[in-house]
N, CA and C of each residue as an Amber inpcrd file, in Angstrom:
protein
   312
  17.3590000  27.7890000 -18.8050000  16.6130000  26.7070000 -18.2190000
  16.8960000  26.6690000 -16.7120000  15.8320000  26.4960000 -15.9450000
  15.9600000  26.4750000 -14.4980000  16.3750000  25.0910000 -14.0030000
  17.2660000  25.0750000 -13.0350000  17.7490000  23.8240000 -12.4620000
  16.6740000  23.2010000 -11.5680000  16.5400000  21.8870000 -11.6500000
  15.5680000  21.1660000 -10.8380000  16.1850000  20.8730000  -9.4720000
  15.5220000  21.3380000  -8.4190000  15.9970000  21.0720000  -7.0680000
  15.4710000  19.7130000  -6.6260000  16.3540000  18.9360000  -6.0050000
  15.9920000  17.5820000  -5.5930000  16.1790000  17.4190000  -4.0950000
  15.4760000  16.4440000  -3.5610000  15.6280000  16.0720000  -2.1640000
  15.7750000  14.5570000  -2.0810000  16.5380000  14.1330000  -1.0820000
  16.7800000  12.7060000  -0.8460000  16.0700000  12.3130000   0.4440000
  15.3300000  11.2160000   0.3940000  14.5840000  10.7230000   1.5440000
  15.1910000   9.4150000   2.0270000  15.4930000   9.3480000   3.3120000
  15.9900000   8.1220000   3.9300000  14.7870000   7.4250000   4.5520000
  14.5120000   6.2030000   4.1200000  13.3120000   5.4880000   4.5260000
  13.6500000   4.2540000   5.3380000  12.7970000   3.9480000   6.3080000
  12.9010000   2.7270000   7.1050000  11.6630000   1.8850000   6.8160000
  11.8640000   0.6310000   6.4340000  10.7570000  -0.2750000   6.1580000
  10.3970000  -1.0280000   7.4200000   9.1140000  -1.0650000   7.7310000
   8.6150000  -1.8350000   8.8700000   7.8050000  -2.9950000   8.3050000
   8.4140000  -4.1870000   8.2820000   7.7400000  -5.3610000   7.7430000
   8.3740000  -6.6220000   8.3140000   7.6090000  -7.7090000   8.2850000
   8.1170000  -8.9810000   8.8050000   9.1070000  -9.6220000   7.8490000
   8.7410000  -9.6870000   6.5790000   9.6360000 -10.2810000   5.5850000
  10.2520000  -9.1640000   4.7350000  11.4400000  -9.4040000   4.2610000
  12.1570000  -8.3850000   3.4860000  11.7070000  -8.4500000   2.0280000
  11.1610000  -7.3460000   1.5010000  10.7590000  -7.3510000   0.0910000
  11.9790000  -7.2040000  -0.8210000  11.8120000  -7.6350000  -2.0540000
  12.8510000  -7.4360000  -3.0540000  12.8590000  -5.9660000  -3.4700000
  13.9550000  -5.5370000  -4.0370000  14.0860000  -4.1440000  -4.4710000
  12.9780000  -3.7670000  -5.4510000  12.7070000  -4.6270000  -6.4130000
  11.6840000  -4.3630000  -7.4310000  10.2970000  -4.2780000  -6.7990000
  10.0120000  -5.1230000  -5.8230000   8.7090000  -5.0940000  -5.1530000
   8.5270000  -3.7800000  -4.3970000   9.5840000  -3.2940000  -3.7720000
   9.5110000  -2.0220000  -3.0580000   9.2370000  -0.8650000  -4.0180000
   9.9660000  -0.8210000  -5.1170000   9.7830000   0.2500000  -6.0980000
   8.3720000   0.2020000  -6.6840000   7.8880000  -0.9900000  -6.9780000
   6.5290000  -1.1310000  -7.5150000   5.4800000  -0.6350000  -6.5220000
   5.6790000  -0.9020000  -5.2440000   4.7390000  -0.4440000  -4.2240000
   4.7310000   1.0810000  -4.1230000   5.9070000   1.6930000  -4.2100000
   5.9890000   3.1600000  -4.1510000   5.2930000   3.7770000  -5.3590000
   5.6110000   3.2690000  -6.5570000   4.9730000   3.7950000  -7.7630000
   3.4550000   3.6030000  -7.7240000   2.9980000   2.4570000  -7.2450000
   1.5620000   2.1870000  -7.1680000   0.8680000   3.1680000  -6.2240000
   1.5160000   3.4740000  -5.1070000   0.9450000   4.4090000  -4.1440000
   0.8590000   5.8260000  -4.7150000   1.9180000   6.2670000  -5.3680000
   1.9170000   7.6130000  -5.9670000   0.8610000   7.7030000  -7.0660000
   0.7850000   6.6870000  -7.8920000  -0.1830000   6.6820000  -8.9890000
  -1.6080000   6.6430000  -8.4660000  -1.8410000   5.8880000  -7.4090000
  -3.1810000   5.7820000  -6.8340000  -3.6520000   7.1260000  -6.2750000
  -2.7470000   7.8440000  -5.6110000  -3.1240000   9.1200000  -4.9990000
  -3.1580000  10.2860000  -5.9800000  -2.2050000  10.3320000  -6.9220000
  -2.0480000  11.5210000  -7.7710000  -2.1660000  11.2600000  -9.2650000
  -2.3610000  10.0270000  -9.6630000  -2.5160000   9.7050000 -11.0740000
  -1.1870000   9.6510000 -11.8060000  -1.2660000   9.3610000 -13.0840000
  -0.0630000   9.2390000 -13.9120000   0.6860000  10.5660000 -14.0340000
  -0.0390000  11.6470000 -14.1770000   0.6030000  12.9580000 -14.3310000
   1.3390000  13.3390000 -13.0540000   0.7030000  13.1560000 -11.9090000
   1.3450000  13.4600000 -10.6350000   2.5790000  12.6020000 -10.4040000
   2.4880000  11.3260000 -10.7720000   3.6210000  10.4230000 -10.6010000
   4.7900000  10.8310000 -11.4830000   4.4930000  11.3120000 -12.6780000
   5.5740000  11.7070000 -13.5860000   6.2780000  12.9760000 -13.1160000
   5.6080000  13.8090000 -12.3490000   6.2040000  15.0540000 -11.8420000
   7.2000000  14.8080000 -10.7070000   7.1120000  13.6610000 -10.0440000
   7.9430000  13.4150000  -8.8620000   9.4130000  13.2460000  -9.1890000
   9.7470000  12.7500000 -10.3750000  11.1410000  12.4770000 -10.7060000
  11.7210000  11.4080000  -9.8000000  10.9080000  10.4700000  -9.4110000
  11.2670000   9.4310000  -8.4450000  12.3920000   8.5470000  -8.9600000
  13.4020000   8.3340000  -8.1100000  14.5070000   7.4310000  -8.4370000
  14.9770000   6.7570000  -7.1580000  15.2000000   5.4550000  -7.2350000
  15.7390000   4.7060000  -6.1030000  17.2570000   4.8230000  -6.1350000
  17.8420000   5.3600000  -5.0770000  19.2820000   5.5520000  -5.0000000
  19.9550000   4.3660000  -4.3220000  19.3590000   3.9020000  -3.2320000
  19.9680000   2.8230000  -2.4620000  18.8660000   1.9940000  -1.8160000
  19.0820000   0.6690000  -1.7590000  18.1480000  -0.2360000  -1.0900000
  18.9670000  -1.2930000  -0.3660000  18.8490000  -1.3270000   0.9430000
  19.5720000  -2.3050000   1.7620000  18.5490000  -3.2340000   2.4030000
  18.4410000  -4.4480000   1.8730000  17.4490000  -5.3980000   2.3520000
  17.7610000  -5.8860000   3.7670000  19.0230000  -6.0090000   4.1190000
  19.3950000  -6.4900000   5.4530000  18.9680000  -5.5190000   6.5460000
  19.2160000  -4.2390000   6.3260000  18.8590000  -3.2140000   7.3220000
  17.4500000  -2.6860000   7.1290000  16.7930000  -3.0570000   6.0360000
  15.4450000  -2.6010000   5.6860000  15.3850000  -1.0790000   5.5740000
  16.3320000  -0.5160000   4.8340000  16.3530000   0.9210000   4.5940000
  16.4700000   1.1740000   3.0910000  16.0300000   2.3640000   2.6810000
  16.1180000   2.7530000   1.2820000  16.3230000   4.2590000   1.2040000
  16.8710000   4.7120000   0.0840000  17.0390000   6.1410000  -0.1850000
  16.3880000   6.4330000  -1.5270000  15.4920000   7.4050000  -1.5350000
  14.8150000   7.8330000  -2.7580000  15.1990000   9.2630000  -3.0850000
  15.2070000   9.5850000  -4.3870000  15.4100000  10.9650000  -4.8390000
  14.1140000  11.4430000  -5.4740000  13.6570000  12.6390000  -5.0810000
  12.4500000  13.2400000  -5.6450000  12.6970000  14.7250000  -5.8790000
  11.8180000  15.3610000  -6.6210000  11.9360000  16.8050000  -6.8140000
  11.3910000  17.5250000  -5.5840000  11.9400000  18.6920000  -5.3090000
  11.5310000  19.4700000  -4.1420000  10.0540000  19.8440000  -4.2100000
   9.5650000  20.1620000  -5.4040000   8.1770000  20.5900000  -5.5630000
   7.1820000  19.4970000  -5.1940000   7.5940000  18.2380000  -5.2920000
   6.6770000  17.1300000  -5.0160000   7.0220000  16.3920000  -3.7200000
   7.8210000  16.9990000  -2.8690000   8.2350000  16.3410000  -1.6300000
   7.0350000  15.9920000  -0.7500000   6.1110000  16.8980000  -0.5830000
   4.9390000  16.6150000   0.2600000   4.0630000  15.5260000  -0.3620000
   3.9780000  15.4950000  -1.6800000   3.2250000  14.4360000  -2.3570000
   3.8600000  13.0760000  -2.0720000   5.1810000  13.0070000  -2.1330000
   5.8700000  11.7460000  -1.8980000   5.7260000  11.2910000  -0.4590000
   5.8000000  12.2100000   0.4770000   5.6400000  11.8320000   1.8900000
   4.2530000  11.2650000   2.1330000   3.2360000  11.8680000   1.5140000
   1.8680000  11.3580000   1.6560000   1.7400000   9.9840000   1.0070000
   2.3560000   9.8130000  -0.1410000   2.2880000   8.5290000  -0.8470000
   2.9820000   7.4300000  -0.0580000   4.1190000   7.7380000   0.5480000
   4.8320000   6.7460000   1.3470000   4.0450000   6.3710000   2.5970000
   3.3550000   7.3310000   3.1820000   2.5440000   7.0530000   4.3680000
   1.3350000   6.1810000   4.0190000   0.9020000   6.2240000   2.7680000
  -0.2710000   5.4550000   2.3360000   0.0520000   3.9950000   2.0250000
   1.3260000   3.6340000   2.0010000   1.6970000   2.2470000   1.7060000
   1.3650000   1.3750000   2.9150000   0.5190000   0.3540000   2.6890000
   0.1410000  -0.5650000   3.7620000   0.6140000  -1.9890000   3.4870000
   0.9900000  -2.2620000   2.2410000   1.4930000  -3.6070000   1.9280000
   2.4810000  -3.5280000   0.7740000   3.4450000  -4.4420000   0.8200000
   4.4350000  -4.5730000  -0.2510000   4.4300000  -6.0320000  -0.6640000
   4.1340000  -6.2830000  -1.9180000   4.0750000  -7.6370000  -2.4790000
   3.0930000  -8.5170000  -1.7010000   1.9510000  -7.9500000  -1.3160000
   0.9190000  -8.7180000  -0.6420000   1.1400000  -8.9480000   0.8360000
   2.2090000  -8.4160000   1.4020000   2.4950000  -8.5890000   2.8260000
   2.4140000  -7.2320000   3.5160000   1.9100000  -7.2310000   4.7450000
   1.7760000  -5.9800000   5.4920000   3.1220000  -5.2850000   5.6550000
   3.1130000  -3.9750000   5.4530000   4.3450000  -3.1930000   5.5690000
   4.0020000  -1.7260000   5.7730000   4.9550000  -1.0030000   6.2990000
   4.8430000   0.4440000   6.4560000   6.1850000   1.0580000   6.1050000
   6.1430000   2.2850000   5.5970000   7.3630000   2.9890000   5.2250000
   7.4180000   4.2870000   6.0180000   8.4940000   4.4670000   6.7830000
   8.6810000   5.6720000   7.5840000   9.8100000   6.5110000   7.0110000
   9.5780000   7.8260000   6.9330000  10.6190000   8.7520000   6.4850000
  11.4550000   9.1360000   7.7040000  12.7250000   8.7610000   7.6860000
  13.6280000   9.0300000   8.8090000  14.2940000  10.3880000   8.6450000
  14.6680000  10.7370000   7.4150000  15.3410000  12.0040000   7.1820000
  15.1950000  12.4750000   5.7540000  15.3010000  13.7850000   5.5750000
  15.2360000  14.4080000   4.2510000  16.3870000  15.3950000   4.1550000
  17.0730000  15.4020000   3.0020000  18.1950000  16.3200000   2.8300000
  18.3510000  16.6690000   1.3560000  19.1070000  17.7150000   1.1000000
  19.3740000  18.1500000  -0.2600000  20.5590000  17.4560000  -0.8990000
  21.4130000  16.8230000  -0.0700000  22.5590000  16.0890000  -0.6010000
  22.6470000  14.7350000   0.0940000  23.2300000  13.7760000  -0.6000000
  23.3970000  12.4470000  -0.0190000  24.3680000  12.4740000   1.1580000
  25.4190000  13.2670000   1.0440000  26.4180000  13.3500000   2.1070000
  25.7830000  13.8120000   3.4180000  24.9860000  14.8550000   3.3590000
  24.3230000  15.3710000   4.5550000  23.2690000  14.3910000   5.0700000
  22.6040000  13.6990000   4.1670000  21.5870000  12.7270000   4.5600000
  22.1990000  11.5860000   5.3530000  23.2850000  11.0120000   4.8380000
  23.9370000   9.9140000   5.5310000  24.5580000  10.3670000   6.8520000
  25.0620000  11.5930000   6.9120000  25.6210000  12.1110000   8.1530000
  24.5390000  12.3090000   9.2120000  23.3560000  12.6850000   8.7930000
  22.2620000  12.9700000   9.7160000  21.6520000  11.7010000  10.3060000
  21.5280000  10.6500000   9.5110000  20.8140000   9.4640000   9.9650000
  21.7030000   8.3880000  10.5520000  23.0190000   8.5220000  10.4180000
  23.8780000   7.4680000  10.9580000  24.8260000   7.9490000  11.9870000
């Protein structure tokens, strides 16, 4: 069996009010499903690793094969929980250690 390669994305939220963790995850899933359907969304292997509401940052884990799909889906997010918002990808890495070292 072949090992699944993963990538970690460090995200910065641009919004006036801070969304809850669940609202953020729902917005990401909705965007992926809207662009690529249920099958495309299931291929991403999307997982929320970290969410810091105070700093408005998040870390997501996705499969390497769907990295470009996820970047497009994140760019398509215009609102979270009915409020205007944008999600920017600050960094991408293969390990959490390297990701945190790169962005901080």
